[in-house]
N, C-alpha and C positions, 0 to 999 in steps of 0.2 A: 299492824304491830301498832302495839302500844309499850311506849318505853316508861323508865322513870326518867327524869330531865331533872336537874339539878339548878335550882332555882335561891333566890338571897329576901330574906324575908325581911320588908318594906314598911309592918307597921301588924298591930297584933289587935285585936279584937275580943273580948269574953263576951258570948251570945248564951246567956244561962249558964249550964256546963260546958258548952260547948267552943273551943278557942277555935275561932280561923284569923287567917290572915292575907296580907297583901302579899304575891311572890312576885318577885324581876325576873324573869328571865330575858335576858339579854334585852330588847327594847318591850317588851311586852309584858305586863303587869294580869295578872290572876290573882281571885280569891280562889284558900285552898285554906283544906280542913287542917289543925294541926293536934287532932286528941290521936292519934297513933304516936304522937313525938313531942307528951307533956313540956318536955327539956328542951326545946327548942325556941331563943329569945330572937327580940330584934335585932338584927344585922347579924343573925346562924344564914347559914346556906345549909338546904333540903333538898333531897330528894322524893319529889313530887312523880304519883302516876295516879290516873286517873282525878286528879283533884282534891288528891289525900299526900300529905305528906307522908312518908315511910322511913326517911330516917334522918339524921342527921349528918353532913359531910364536913371534912374542912375548905376553905376555901381555894385552896391552888388543887385537891382532888374536884372542885365542883366547876371550877375552869378547865382544867383539863378533861372532862369531862365533854361540858357545855363546847368544846372545841372540836372534840371530836367527832361529835353526833354536829354537828355546822358542815363538818367536812364531808361526811357519809350523807350529810343529803338529806338527814330523816327528819328537823326541825319543822319543816314549809309542813307537815302533817301532823305531827305533834302537838303543835300550837297554831294552827291555823291565825290568821288577824283575826283578833274580837270586833262583834256584832256590832255595828251603829245603834 
């Protein structure tokens, strides 16, 4: 199952015409494309699906959703530890 997971934008990089960000999901940080949410900025929360931010959400909604996914036990499958 592939879910959209909320995460916080820590850093934004411009890569030519593409925008990418380092996004934090709990204790995990991943690289994410911001091309679908050009309005997203530093410190914003975004819903991420397969490496693409697909919408912005407010902080309380992001926290509530993340906690619910954690309680359901689905985060481990969706966010495995980064490879070394």
